[in-house]
N, C-alpha and C positions, 0 to 999 in steps of 0.2 A: 575393439571388438572382447568379448571376456567369455570364454568358455568354461563352466564348473562342471564337479560332479561326475570328472573323469577318476577312476580307479585303476591303482597300476598295483600287480601283485610284484612280490621279490624279484627284482634284475628285470625287470619287465618294461620295454623298449616303447616310447611314446614318441611318434610322428607328428610334429607339427608343419602341415603347411603354410609355404607364403607365399603371393601371388602378389605379383606387382606390374601394375599397368600404366606408366608414366603419361604423363600430356604436355609434358614441357618437356627439354633438354636441359633438367638442371638435379643434382642427387636429392636423393630423396631415405629420412634418415628416421629411424624409426626404433624400437624397442621389444623384443618380445621376452615377457615376462612368466617364469613359468613358476607359482604358488604350492609346495608340497605342504598338507598336514596332515596329521595321522586320523585313520579311518576312526578309532575310538572316543577322538575329540580329545584326548592326553598332550601333555605338553610336554617337551622336552626341558628340562634342567643346562645350565648354563653360567657360571662364573663371570659376570661382565667387570672389565676392566676398565679403567679411563681411559688406556690406550685404544683399545678396541671398540671400544662405544660406535665411534663415528661411522666405521665400517659396518660394524655390526647391524646398527638402525636400520642402513638401506639393505640388509641379504636378506633381513629376516623381520617376521610382523608378532610383536611380542604382547605376551597376555599381561592380564590385571595384577597375575598374583607374583609377576616378575619372571614367568618361565616365559620358553620360547612358543609361540602359538605355529609358529610356520616357519620354513624356509626358501627362500628366492633364488632363482637361477636367472640371470640377466644375459640375453645375450640380442647383442645391440647387431641392426639390418642399416646397411647401407644398399638405396637402391640406385645403381646407375643406368640411366639411359644409352640406348648405343642405335644410331640411325639405322638404318636398313643397307645392307649392303650396297656398294656404290660400284658403277662402272669400270673396269680395267683399266688400267692405266700402262702402254706397251712403248718401248723406249726402243728402239734397236737401233744397231750399230757396228758396221763392221770391225773382226778384227785389228787392233793395231791402229784404229782408229779415233776421233773424238767425236762426240755428239754435245749437243747444246740444243736444250727442247725445255718450251715452256709450258705447263702445265696447271692447268685451274681448279682448285678445289671450293665447291660452292658446301659451305657450310647451315642446312637449312637447320630453322627452330630453334636461334637466339634470341630470347625474348629481353624487352628493354628491362620490365622488370627483375627480372631472376639475373640480370647483371651485375642487381647490386644487393642481392642477396649473398649468404655466408659462402664464403670460397672452402671448396672440399679438399681435404689435406692430400696433395698429390706427390708422391713419392720419384722426384726427381733422379735422374740416373746423369751421367756424364754425354750421355747422345742425347738429352729432352732440350730442346730451344725453345723459349720464351718468346710469345709474341703479342703484342700491345695494339688492339684497334680501336681509335678515339672516334665516335661519332659527335658533330657540335664541338662542346668546351669541356663537357663537363662530366661525362660518361667515359668507363672505358672497360673494354673488351679483354680478357687475357687467357690467353690460347698456348700451349703447351704441344708442339709435336716433336717426333721422332719417328725412325725409319726401321721398322724393327723385320728378322730376317728368322726364316722357316729352322734355320737352325745355327750352330756354331761354327759347321762347317761353310755354311751360304754363304754368312758374315765374314768370315777372312776371306773368302773370295771377291766381294763384293765391298767390303768396308773401302779400301783403298782404290776402287774403281767409278765408284758414285758417289756426286755432291749433289745438295739439296739446299737452295736460297734464296729467302723467299725476298722475293723481289715487290712482291705489291696486295695490299689489301686494303678494304674495301667492306664497314658495315651498313647494311640499308635496312633501316630499323622497321620498313614499313612493310615490308616482305618478310622481315626477321631472317638475312641472310646474310652471311657474313662471305664473302671470297677471295680466297688468296690465291695466289698465282706463282708457282716455284719456279725458277730457272735448276731445271735437272742437267747435270755432265756425266757423261759413262764414257768411258776411257778404258773399253776392253783389251786383255792383253792377248787374249786366246777365245775361239769360236766356246759358247756357253748359253745355257736358259734356263736361269735362275729368278724366283720369285721373289718378292717382298710387300710389307706393308706400310703404308702411311697412317700412323696412330694421332690425330689430333683428339684433345683431349680440354672444355672450357673448363676453368678454374669451377665454376660453380656443379660439376660434373656428368655432364654431356660428352659420350663419346663418339667419333666417324670413324671408319676404316676404307683405307683408299688402296683396295691390291693395284700392286704395281708386277711388270713382267720385264725383264733386263735379260734381252738376246742380242747376244754379238756371234754376226753368221762368218763365215769359213775369211782370211785377211786374203789379201791381194798375192798373187805369186811372187815372190823374190825374184828369179831369175830361171832363164831358159837352160841347162846344162846339156850342149852338144856331147857324144863321144863319137869322135870317128874311127872307125872299122882300118886296122893296118893287116886285117889278111884273115883268112880262115883259122879257125883255133887256135887265134893269138889275141891278149890280154891287149887291151885299149886301157891304159890310166889317163884322167882329168883331177884337177886339184880343186878346193873349194874351201873358201873360211867360212866361218860359224863365229859371231860374236855374241855370246851372253849376255843377258841384261841384267845379269845380277852374278856373286861373286862365285 
């Protein structure tokens, strides 16, 4: 799309609307180019050196007399489609117990043609795991998944209590659905109710988000302490031991 004839006063702002309507779960790339020229048609003068000539030619438009007719600003735009909000996954366990639960995640919209397109640049952190799903003998679909928390405090509480391991994966090219089955382990040490989000990203750019809720209920009663009265207005004492799980 080209828009011309926009006049800007000194220090005036220009808002450029960008509309994104993806039809597949893959990254779309575009570039917004703003070309500015003087209203009176005059050129800017600039001494072009051999070192700067390469970058200069990309960011300016030159006039026939060697001056600069216009200046260009280039803004790369990456459109990353995100699947609709998925159903909440609830993992419940009693405090000081351990539960294992299989969770099925459906990635809808994995198109065969997009699987062989250029891969997106994904910043891999230490928490991101890589998944490869092969259908047939030649095509491989790569995903990255990570469990993200709402805050650093929640991460510090849950990170050592929650484990996720991929146990099954399947790619149905006819329905364009990839099925990932995770084994989730939750071993809470105290009552809590915290949220997390499983982020799954296709290397071509599509993103799926699966909200998860981890609930730890009250633990079992450790023991019953019986105190027998020895008389009115007299103290009765009973002793019991507590063992700390940390130093």
